[in-house]
ROBA-209704 format. One record per residue: residue number from 1; residue in three letters; y, x, z of N, C-alpha, C in turn. Coordinates in steps of 0.02 Angstrom, whole numbers. Layout:
residues N
resi:resn:n_c2:n_c1:n_c3:ca_c2:ca_c1:ca_c3:c_c2:c_c1:c_c3
NUM:ALA:Y:X:Z:Y:X:Z:Y:X:Z
...
//
This chain:
residues 112
resi:resn:n_c2:n_c1:n_c3:ca_c2:ca_c1:ca_c3:c_c2:c_c1:c_c3
1:MET:195:-540:333:224:-537:285:242:-469:259
2:LEU:224:-456:190:243:-376:164:299:-378:119
3:VAL:346:-327:111:390:-330:62:384:-277:7
4:ALA:359:-255:-42:360:-205:-89:426:-195:-132
5:SER:440:-134:-138:512:-122:-178:467:-60:-217
6:VAL:501:-52:-272:492:2:-318:560:47:-333
7:ALA:569:115:-324:617:136:-335:601:200:-377
8:SER:638:234:-420:632:301:-463:693:326:-504
9:ALA:672:403:-504:738:425:-534:743:417:-624
10:LYS:702:389:-631:704:357:-702:755:306:-709
11:ASP:760:287:-788:802:231:-780:787:158:-776
12:ARG:759:155:-715:715:95:-701:774:49:-641
13:GLU:766:-22:-649:796:-53:-592:760:-62:-536
14:PRO:765:-60:-474:741:-60:-414:702:-132:-420
15:GLN:632:-142:-412:604:-218:-415:598:-227:-345
16:ILE:594:-286:-327:590:-297:-242:550:-376:-262
17:ARG:479:-373:-229:437:-422:-218:409:-432:-159
18:ASN:398:-502:-126:359:-508:-76:313:-529:-83
19:VAL:258:-498:-32:178:-522:-39:164:-534:35
20:LEU:140:-606:19:122:-638:94:39:-600:112
21:LEU:42:-561:168:-46:-554:174:-83:-599:205
22:PRO:-134:-610:190:-179:-653:225:-194:-637:294
23:TRP:-185:-684:338:-214:-677:415:-281:-714:419
24:ARG:-328:-741:393:-385:-751:385:-432:-701:364
25:PRO:-474:-685:404:-545:-630:370:-561:-658:309
26:ASP:-571:-725:302:-592:-737:241:-554:-742:170
27:ARG:-500:-732:166:-465:-716:119:-450:-647:89
28:LEU:-444:-647:25:-447:-596:-3:-369:-565:-18
29:ALA:-364:-487:4:-302:-463:6:-274:-453:-59
30:ARG:-215:-443:-70:-168:-443:-129:-182:-385:-149
31:LEU:-172:-367:-228:-164:-304:-244:-96:-279:-252
32:VAL:-74:-197:-254:-12:-171:-267:-24:-138:-316
33:TYR:26:-147:-373:18:-103:-435:78:-38:-418
34:VAL:58:10:-440:94:66:-448:102:118:-500
35:ALA:155:141:-517:170:175:-587:184:239:-568
36:GLY:155:300:-605:169:372:-605:244:381:-582
37:GLU:236:430:-529:317:462:-503:378:406:-486
38:VAL:341:353:-475:362:294:-450:344:264:-374
39:ALA:422:289:-332:391:269:-251:381:198:-241
40:THR:336:156:-210:315:81:-197:318:105:-122
41:VAL:359:62:-95:392:60:-22:353:-9:-4
42:LEU:310:-12:56:278:-70:80:309:-69:150
43:HIS:340:-147:166:381:-146:221:356:-189:271
44:PHE:329:-175:325:289:-227:367:334:-261:428
45:GLU:331:-326:436:363:-347:505:355:-315:578
46:LYS:301:-268:585:292:-243:638:279:-159:622
47:GLU:306:-122:676:282:-43:655:221:-25:634
48:VAL:204:23:597:134:55:566:132:105:608
49:ASP:51:107:620:28:169:652:2:227:597
50:PRO:37:264:613:32:324:554:-51:371:531
51:ALA:-88:371:603:-143:380:620:-191:328:596
52:GLY:-186:269:582:-224:233:569:-216:193:495
53:THR:-164:223:453:-143:202:389:-179:253:352
54:LYS:-222:241:316:-241:281:263:-277:248:194
55:MET:-277:317:141:-273:295:73:-334:326:55
56:GLU:-403:296:26:-473:345:9:-442:366:-69
57:GLY:-463:442:-77:-468:460:-149:-387:485:-183
58:TRP:-351:473:-122:-264:494:-143:-270:568:-182
59:GLU:-311:617:-147:-296:698:-168:-292:698:-245
60:GLY:-249:734:-260:-232:755:-334:-188:685:-381
61:ARG:-189:639:-346:-161:569:-396:-106:545:-346
62:PHE:-100:551:-284:-36:536:-245:-4:593:-206
63:GLU:63:575:-179:80:639:-135:46:604:-82
64:PRO:48:648:-7:18:602:45:72:542:85
65:LEU:41:482:113:63:436:146:117:448:172
66:ALA:184:417:159:237:435:218:220:364:241
67:VAL:221:369:304:242:323:372:290:311:410
68:ALA:340:276:413:374:297:468:428:218:491
69:GLY:397:205:550:441:131:570:393:86:545
70:LYS:404:46:509:392:-5:478:381:-1:413
71:VAL:379:53:388:361:73:321:312:120:305
72:VAL:284:104:215:231:158:200:259:169:138
73:VAL:259:225:106:262:259:53:217:280:9
74:LEU:207:245:-45:160:279:-109:185:298:-156
75:VAL:178:363:-171:207:398:-225:149:431:-270
76:PRO:132:391:-331:79:423:-379:114:496:-415
77:ILE:78:526:-409:86:604:-462:96:585:-514
78:LEU:43:535:-549:40:526:-623:33:453:-619
79:ASP:36:429:-698:-2:362:-692:-71:354:-685
80:LEU:-90:309:-658:-173:273:-649:-175:251:-702
81:THR:-259:255:-718:-275:204:-785:-280:145:-747
82:PRO:-297:106:-801:-324:21:-771:-388:32:-733
83:GLU:-431:67:-731:-483:65:-688:-491:94:-632
84:ASP:-439:135:-601:-420:166:-547:-418:120:-495
85:ARG:-439:123:-443:-443:60:-378:-454:106:-309
86:LEU:-376:110:-280:-388:170:-232:-378:118:-156
87:PRO:-422:112:-119:-437:64:-42:-373:91:-5
88:LEU:-340:55:16:-283:78:73:-295:25:127
89:VAL:-279:66:202:-306:26:249:-230:26:293
90:VAL:-199:-6:320:-136:-3:366:-154:-39:427
91:THR:-134:7:470:-141:-10:532:-89:-23:575
92:LEU:-61:-81:602:-4:-80:640:-2:-52:711
93:VAL:54:-42:763:48:-16:820:16:-55:867
94:THR:25:-125:850:-30:-186:892:-99:-178:872
95:GLY:-101:-137:831:-174:-134:829:-216:-178:763
96:ARG:-172:-205:736:-188:-258:695:-203:-221:619
97:ARG:-253:-223:572:-271:-183:508:-268:-239:473
98:PHE:-239:-208:410:-246:-242:348:-278:-183:296
99:PRO:-354:-215:273:-385:-259:286:-416:-275:366
100:SER:-430:-325:392:-464:-338:440:-523:-300:436
101:PRO:-544:-267:504:-621:-245:507:-672:-291:480
102:SER:-660:-365:485:-718:-391:460:-723:-410:376
103:ARG:-672:-373:356:-679:-382:286:-682:-313:243
104:ARG:-739:-288:273:-747:-225:261:-757:-210:174
105:THR:-806:-273:144:-807:-262:66:-738:-285:27
106:ARG:-683:-324:70:-625:-345:40:-573:-299:40
107:THR:-576:-232:23:-520:-194:47:-454:-199:-16
108:PRO:-400:-200:17:-343:-200:-53:-341:-152:-81
109:TRP:-326:-150:-133:-319:-104:-197:-269:-70:-203
110:ILE:-249:-14:-201:-181:1:-246:-215:38:-322
111:ILE:-181:-18:-375:-184:3:-440:-126:0:-493
112:ARG:-140:39:-533:-91:26:-597:-90:-19:-646
//
C-alpha cells in the first residue's frame, strides 16, 4: 500500500489518501496528481532504494527527488499542464519495482 499526502506553505489543508498499488503485472498503476510548489509525499510499507527510484523529464519541472527510508517526496517547481505526464519508477530495497519490469508500457504517471 502507498500513502500519499500533500503539504504546502500556502493556505491549504494537508490531504492524505491511500492508494493501493497492484501487485499483479497485468494491472495498471494509479495516477498521482501533483500541484506546483506543493510537496507530495509517497510513503511505502518497505524501504525505498534511492538508486532505483527515478522520474523521467523532471528537470526544470520538479525539484530533485528526495528519497529517505520509506518515503519519496515530489515537489513540482510550477503547476504542470493537464497534458504533462512524467513516468516515475520506484524501487524498494527488496528489489520490488513499481511498475514491475513486465509492465514497461504501463508506467505510473505523475500528472497535475
